[in-house]
N, C-alpha and C positions, 0 to 999 in steps of 0.2 A: 504494500500500500504506500503510495507516494505521500510525503509529508505535506501538510496544508501550508500553502504559501501565505505568510503573514505580511501585513503592511503596517507602516507607521503613519504619522499624521501628514505625510507628504502625498498620500495616494490621490487626493482630490486636486492637487495643484496642476496648472497647465504647463508650467515650465518643464521642458525636457530634462534640464539639469536636475531639478528637484525630483522629478519622477525617476531618474536614474537611481536615486537613493531611497525609494519608497519601500524596498524590501530589505534594507539594512536592518540588522537587529538593534542598532542604535534607535532610540525613541526620538527621532527627529520631529521637530515642529517647524512650520514656516514662520517667518517673522510676522508677528501679529499679537493682538491683545491676549489671546489664549495662553501663549507661551510666556509673554512678558508678565502677565498677571500671575501666573503660577510661580514664576521666579520671585516676585514680591511676596506672595502669600507664604511660600515655603522658605523664604530667605535663603535661596540657593544662588550661587553664581551661575552665569550663563556661559556655555561653550558655544561660540558663534563661528561657524565654518562657511566661508564665502568662496565660491568658485563659478565655473561656467562649463557648459556641456562639452566643449572641445578641449578642455584643459587636461593634458596628459598626466601631470603629477596629481591632479585631483583624482583621476582614476586609480593611480597607484596607491594613494593613501586610503582610498575607499577599500581596495582589495586587501591591503595590509592591516588596516586598523578598524574601519567602520563595519567590516563584515566579521570582525572578531567578537565572539560572544563575551569574553572576559572584559574587553574594553567596553562593550555595550552595557554590560551589567554595572560596571563602575561608574560610567557616565550617568546611568539612570539613578543610581543611589546618591550621587553627589552634585550633579549639575543638571541644568535644563539645556538641552541640546537644540540648537536652531540652525537650519540650513538656509542660505540666501544665494540666489542667483544674482551675481554682480551685474548682469546685463539688465535685469529687471529693476534692481535697486542700486544704481551707480552712486547714489548719494551716501548710502550706508557703506558701500565699498570704499568711497573716497575718504570718509571720516575715519574709519577703522584702519585703512591703509596708512593714513597719516600717523595714527597712533603706533602702529607696528614699526613704521620707518623711524619714528622718534625713539623707540625702544631698542631697535636692532640695527638701524642704518641700512636695512635692506627690505625689499618687499617682493611680492609676487603672489601667485596662486598655486595651490589653495592658500587662502588667507585664514588663519586660525587665531581667534582672539577670545580672551576670557574677560567677561564683564561682570561688574557688580549688578545686583538686581535693579539698580537705578540706571543701568546701561552705560556706565563709565568703564572704560578699558583699564585693565591693570597688568595684563601680560599678553604676549602674542608672538606669532612667528608665521612662517609659511609651511612648507612640508616638514612634518615630523616623522622620522622613521619608526618602525615598531620597536627597535632596540637602539641603544646609543651608537651613533656613527657620524662621521663627517663633522664632529664638534657639536652635534645636535643631540639633545636628550631623547631617549626612547619615549614614545607617546604615553604609554601606560605609566611609566615612571614619572613623567611630568604631571599627569593627572593626579597621581597619588600625592605628590609634593604640594600641588596647589590646593587640593582638598584638605590636606593637613594644615596648611597655613590659614585657610579660611575658617577651619574649626577652632584652631588654637589662638589665632591673633587676627581676627577680621578687621580690627581697627587699623592695623598696619596696611592691609590691602586697600581699605577705603582711602586712607591718607595718600597712598601711592597713586590711586586712581584720580583723586582730586588734583594732585600736582600735575599729572599728565593732562588733565582737562584744561588746567590753567595754561599749560604750554601750548595746547592746540588752539586755545582762544587767541593767543598772541601770534599765531602763525603768520599773519599778513602785516605784522607791526614792525618788521625789521627793515623796511625800505626807507628811502629818503626822497625828498623833493628834488628831482633833476629834470633837465630838459629832455624832450623826446629824442633829440639828436644824440644825446649822450647814451640813452638806453639802446638805441639802434647800433651805435658804434660798439658798446659793451657786449651786446648780444652777438654781433658778428665776430668780435675778437674771441669771445668764450667758445663759440661753436668751432671756429677755425683752429683754436688750440687743441680741440679734440679730433681734428680731421686726420684720418688715415690716408696720407698722401700716396701710399703704395697701392692699397686695395680699395680705396674709396670708402665712403661712409664716415661715421663719427664713432670714435672709440675703437676698441679692439674686438673683444668677444665676451659674451654673445653680442651680435650686431643686429640692431633693429633698423628698419628703413628710415624712420623718423621723417615722414613726408612734410610735415609743417616746417621743420628746421631746414630741410633741403629746399623747400619752396622759398623761404626767406633768403637763403644763400643765393639761389638762382636769380632772384630779383635784386640782390645787392650788387651784382655785377663783378667784373674783374676776376681776381683769383678765386673769390668765393663762388661765383657762377661757374667758373671752369671746374671747380671741385664738385659742385652739384651735378653738372653734366657728366663728368667722368664716373661719378658714383652711379648714376642712372644707367650708364652703359654696362658697368660691371654687374649690377644687380640683374639686369635683363639677360646677361650672358650666364649667370650663375645658377646654381641649383635651387635658389630661393624662388626662381620663376619656373612655372610649370610650362615646359616647352611643347607639350602636346595639347593641353586644353586651355592654356593661358591662365592668367591670374598668379598672384604671389602668395607664398606661404608666409607665416607670421614673422619669423626672424631666422637668422643664421646662427648656428651654435659656434661657428668658427669665424675667423676674420676675413675669409675669402669669398663669402656669399655662396659657399658650396653646399654644406650640409644644413638643411633647413630644419626648424621645428615645424612639422608638416601641417598643422592646422591652417585653415584659410578663413580669414575674418572678412566680413562684409565691409567694415569700415576701412581696413587696410587697403582693400582693392579699389574702393571708391576713391580714396584719397590719392592712391598711387596712379590711378588712371588719369585723374585731373592733373597730377604733377607731371606725368609724361606728356600730356597735352600742353602744359606750360612750356616744357622743354622743347617741344616741337615748334611752338609759337616763337620762342626766343631764339632758337638755333636754326630753324628751317630743316633739321634732319628728319627725313621721313621715317627713319627707323623708330624714332620716339613715338610718332603717330601710330605706327603699327603695333607697338607694345600697348599703348592706351586702348586701341581698338580691340586687341585680343583679350585684354583684361576685362573690358566691358562685355565682350561676347561670352566670356566665361561666366560672368554674373548672370547674364540673360539665360544661359543654358542650364546652369547648375544651382542657382540660388533664387531664382524668380518663382514666386507663388502663382497659382492659376489666376488669382484675383488681381495681380499686378504689383504687389509688394515684393520685397526681397527678404529672404530668410537670413538669420544672423551668422551662422558659421557652418563650416565643414570640419568634422572631427579630424584629429591627427592620426587616430588609430583605426585599423580595420583588422578583423580576425585576431584581436588582442595584441597587435604589434604596431608600434608607431611607424608610419611611413610605408607599410607593406604595399599599399595600393600603388605607390609611385615608383617603386624600385624595380630594376631590371638586372638580369644576368645577360652576359654576352650571348650565351647559347640561345636564350629565349628570343632575343632580337633576330638572330640568324634564322631561327625556325620560322618566325613570322614573316620576314622580308626576303628570305633566301640569302645565299652566301654572298653574292656580289653586292647587292643593295644593302644587306645587313652590315657588311664590312665598312661600307662608306658611311653609314649612319654611326656605327661604333667609333670610327675615327673622328667624325665631326663632333660627337658628343662625349668624347673621352671615356668611352665604355671599355673597361679592361677585364680580363679573365679573373683577376684577383679582387676586383672591386675598386672603386675610385674615391672612397671616403677618406677624408683627412684623419678621422679617428675610427678606423674600421672595427676596433674592438667593440664599438657600440652597436654594431650591426652584424648580420651574418656575412661571413666572408663571401666574396664573389658578387655582391649586390652593388648596383650602380645607380646614381642619380644623374639624369641627363644634364649636361652643362657644356658650354663652349666658351671660346675666348673672344668672340666678336659678336656683334648684334646680327650680322647678316652672313648667310652661308649658302652653299649650293645644294643642300639636301632637298630633293623634290617634296613638294607639299603632300603628294600622295603617300610617300613613305611615312610621314608623321601621322597622317590620317589613319593609315592601317595599324600603326602602333596604338593610336588612341582607341580605335575600335576594339583591338585585342584587350587593352587595359580595361575597357568598360565591361568586359566579361568577368572581371574580378569582383570580390566582395567590396563594395564601395564604402568609404567612411560615412558615418551617420551625419545627418543634417539636423541642426537645431532650428526648428521651424518657427521660432519667435520672429515676428516682424516688428522691428524696433524703429520707432518714428524717426529719431534723430539720425540713425545710420541710413535710413531710407532717404532722408533729406540730403545726405552726402552723395548717395548714388544719383539722386535727381540732379544735383549740380553737375556731376561728371557726365551724365547722359546729355544734359542740355548743352554743355560746353562742347562735347564731341559733335553734337548735331550742328552747332554753329561753325566749328572750325573745320570739320571733316566733310560736312554736307551729306552725312549718312542718314537716310530717312528712317531706318529701323531704330536708331537711337532717339530720334525725336518722337516717334510713335511710342516707344517704351516709356520715355519720360512723361509724356502726356497721360498715358494710362496709369503710371505710378502716382502722379499728382492727383488724378481723379480718385484712385483708390484711397489714398491717404486722407483726402478731404472728406470723403464719405464715411470712412470707418475710424479714423484716428483723431478727428477734430469734431468737437461737439460743444456748441454754446460758447465758443471762444476758449475752451479748455482742450488741452492735448493729452492723450493717453500715452504712456510710455511705450507700451507694446501690446500686441495681440498675438495669441498663440492658439491655433486650432479653434478659432472663433471666440476665445475667451479673452476679455479685456484685462490688461494688467494694471499696475498701479498708475498714479498720476504722473504726468510727464515732468521731467526736470528741465532746467534752462536750455540745455543743448537740444532737446527735442523741439522746442519752440524756435530757437535761433537757426539750427541746421535746416529745418523744414522751410523757414522763411527765406533763408538764403537760396535754397534749392528752387523755390518758387520764383524768386527774383531772377535767377539764372534762366529758368524756363521762360520767363517773360522776355528776356533778352534774345532768346532763340526764336520766339513766336510772335512777340509784340502783342499778345493777347492781354488786354487790360485786367481781366479777371485774375490772372496770376500775380500781377503787381499789387492789386488790391488785397488779395489774400496774404501776400507777404507783409504788407503794411499792417493788416489786422493782427497777424501773429506777433509782429514786433511790438505793437501797442499793448497786446495782452501780456507779453513777456516783461515789458517795462513796468506794468502795473503789478504783476504777480511776484516778481523776483527782485524788486528794487531794495537795496540796502540803504534805508533812509539815514542811518547813522554815519556809515563810513564811506558810502559811495560804491559804485560798481553794482553788479548783479549777483545775487546769491545763486548757488548751485541748485537749491531745492527749496520748495515751499512746504515740504512735509513737516508735520508736527512731532514726529517721533525721533528727531535728531537732537542729541543732547548738546551739540555745539554747532552753531551756524557754519556752513561750508561755503566757501567762495574760492573760485579757481581763476588764476591768471596764467598759470603755467600750462603747457600743452602736455597731455599724457598720450594714451592710446588714440584719443581723438583730439581735435584742436580745442583750445580754450574758447568757450562760448562767448566770454567777454570780449576777446580779441575779434572774433568774427562779427559780434554785434556792432562794434565800433565801425567796421568797414561798411556793413549793411546800413547803418544809420546815416552815414554820410551819403550813400547812394540814394536812400529814400529822401534825404534832405533836398536833393537836386530836383525832385519831382513834387513832393508834398509839402515842403516848407521847412522853416527854420527850427521848429520844435525838435525835429529829429537830430539836427546838427547840434543843438544845445545839449541834448541828452548824450550824444557821442562824446562831447567835450567833458561832460561830468564823469562819465565812465573812464575816459582817458586819464584824467587827473589821478584817480585812485589806482588805475592799472599801471601807469608808468611808475608811480611811487612804490607800489608793492613789487613790481617786476624788477626794480633796481637792486633788490636784495639777491636775486638769482637770475640775471638777464639771460644766461644761456639756456635756461629752462622755459623762457617765455618768447620764443620766436614769433608766435602768433600775435602777441601784443606788439612786438617790434615791427612786424609786417604791416599791422594795421596803422601804426602811427608813422611809419617810415616814409611813404611817398609824400604825404602832405608836409612833413617837417624837414626831411633831409633832401630829397630829390626835387621838391617843389613841383611835383606833378599836379596838374589841374584836372578837374573833372571835365570831361568832354560831354556836353549836353547837345543832343540832336533833336530839334523840333521838326515836326511834320508828320504826315501820314506814313506810318511804317510800312504800309502795303505798297506804296509807290516805289518803282525801281529807282527813281532819283534819290529817295531817302535811303534805300538799302545801299546804293553806291557810296553815299557819304558814310554810312555805318562801316562798310568794308574798308574804306580808306582810313578812317579814324582808328579802327582796331589794328590794322596792319602797321600804321605809322607809330602808334603809341601803345606798345604791347602791355605795359604795366599800369596804364592809367584806367580809371573808371570811365566807361563810355555808357551813357544813359540816354535812352530814346524816350521822348514823351510827345504824344500828339498835342498840338496847340489846343488849349482850352480844357484838356483833361487833367485831373489832379489839381494841385495848387502850386505851380512852380515858384520856388523861393526866389529865383534869380531875376534881376532886373535886366531883361534882354534888351539889347539895342537893336534897332531895325525891326521893330515889331511887325509883323505882316509878311516878312520875308521867310518863306519856307518852301521846301525843306532847307534847313540851314544848320551849320555847326557853330556852337558857341563854346569857347574855351573859358571856363569859369573858375573863380577862386574867391572864397570869403565874400560871397554875395555880389560880386561884380563879374561881368562877362565881356568878352571881346565883341567887336562888330561881327555880324554873321558872315560865315564863309559858305559859299554855295557850290564851289567847284571842287571835285575830289582831288585834283592835282594840287590845288592851293591848300587843301586840308593836310595832305601828306607833307607838303613843303613846310608849312608852319609848325606842325607837330614834330617833325623830325629835327627841326632847328632847336626845339625846346628840350630835347632829350639830353 
C-alpha cells in the first residue's frame, strides 16, 4: 500500500515555487496573518526561507534539509516556518536581503532569515549545508543553537534585532549633497575600476551581465563605451548565450562567459535584448541587432503565455541535473548532423571529446556547452536548427508560469524598441497584444497587481510594477503613436507618485505594503533596474507632453536619488543614467509636433532618432495633451523643436536640417 501523500499549508498557493515545497515534511506556511499571528501567540521565532522556482541551490537545500524528517520535527517544535517566493514579494526579499548583507556581507538565494515574532531579523544567511562545511554551520546544528538562545536569553536576541533594524533604517542616510555631474563621473570611475579588460564585463567570477551598468557605460562614450561593446561581443560568443534557441542564461560561474548558471530569467533577457538594440543603434553593427532579435524570439517561443503575457523563468535543472538540457557530447552532435557537418559544427563551437568546461569536475566528463570566439561564423542555419530540434526531444526545464507585471513591462519596452529600430512586424504585434493583456488583467481601478499565476491574482504591485509597465507603454506609444498608450503611461505614473511617495525624505518607496517593518527605498540597481532611476527619465519624457508637474516631480526625486547614490555610485548606474544626459552631456529633449501618421512626420522622427541616439525624442500631435513647452512658430507642423528647461528652438521642418543641427550638438 502506497503511503498517503501529505501536504502543508502551501498546497493552496498559486506560486510554482511555493507548490514545489507543499509536500515537504516541514510545516511551511505562506507569508500571511495565519503564520504571523501564530508566531505572536506562541512567542516563537520565525524561520523565513525566500527563494524562487528556478533557483538551483534552493532545490539543493530542499533535498538536503527540508525533506529531512528530523529537521522538520525540530522546526515544528521551535519555530514557525514561512516560505516566500521572492518574485511575488520582492519587497520582503529586499528588506531581509539587506539584513543578511549587513550581517554576513554576502547575499543570494535561498535567503534564510530568522525573525522575532515582531518580524525583526536577528540572524540569517543563504545556503546552509546539512553538516558543517565551507565555513558554514550545519543547518540542524544552527537551528539547535538559535533555539537554545531564544529559550535561555530572548532579550539578547531582541536587542540584536533592534540594533539591526536601526541600521536598516539608516540605510539611505550615508550620502551627501553633490552635483549630478559628480555622481555620473563617480559612477563611471567605480564601474570602470571593476572592468575586466581581458574578458569583458565587470568583476571576475561569478560574472553577471549587469545590463543597466553596461547601458550606462555604453552611453558614457569613449573607453567606457568601447568596454561595453567588447563585453556584449564576448557575452554573445560565450556559453552564457544559448546559440541554438537564443536568449541568455542568468550568469557565468567563470570569468570567460563560458560556463553558465543555466536558469533563464525573463527580466535578464528583456533587459539584454534592449541593451543589444542600444549597441546596434550606437555602433551600427548588425550582429548586435541579430542577438537582440534572437533573444526576443526566444521569449516569444519559450516564455509567452497563450493570453499574451510572459512567464517568469526557465529552470536551470532538468532530470535532476543543472544544465543537462543544454549540454552536448561530440559523438551526439556527429550522430545528429553526420560526420562532415558535425565536425564543422564541433570546430566552430569548441566541442571537444573531453568536454570544454573550465571546471569540468563540476560536470560529467565529455559534456560541452556551445560557444565560439566571434559573433559571426559560417555554420549553416540548418545545422543549428537540426540540433535545436534534437534538443527539444529532451526533458525540458520547468517553466515558472507566474506572469509578473513589472518584468512584462520590461519585455514590452524591448519589443516596442525592436519594432521601431528593426521594423519587424511580429515584435510590434506581440507588444500590442502584451499591452492589451496587461491592461485587462493586471490593472484595475488604477491599482496594479504584482503577478498572476494560473489565473490567480497575486499580491499588490510594488513600485517597479507601476514604473516598468508605464515605461513599456511609453515605448509602445513611440512605436505606434497611439495616444491610448501614452495616456495609460501617464495614468500609471500618476498612480505611482500618489501611492509610493516618501513625503518625509523624498524619492519613491519600494512598496506600499503594511507588513514591512522598515520602509524600503531603492536607488541602486539589482537584478532589475532601480525604479526610481527609471521614473526620473519617464517623468521628464511625460513633462514634454503633459506639462511641468511631471518635471517638478522628477527634480524632487532626483535630489534624494543623487544624495543617496553618492554613498555607493557604482551600484547606482540607473540613477546616473537618468541624470547624466541633462546635466553632463547637455542633451535636449527633441519634441516633434504633428500628425504621427503622416510620412512627413515619420521622416522627421527617423532623422531625429538617427542623429541623436541618446536623446529623448517625443512625438505629440498638436492640441493633444498639454505641452509644457512654449513652441515658437506655432502653426508650423510637422516640425522638430529642440527643447530644454521650458524653452524651445525655432521649428525645423527639413530632415536634413534636423540631422545637421542635432549632430552638431553631440
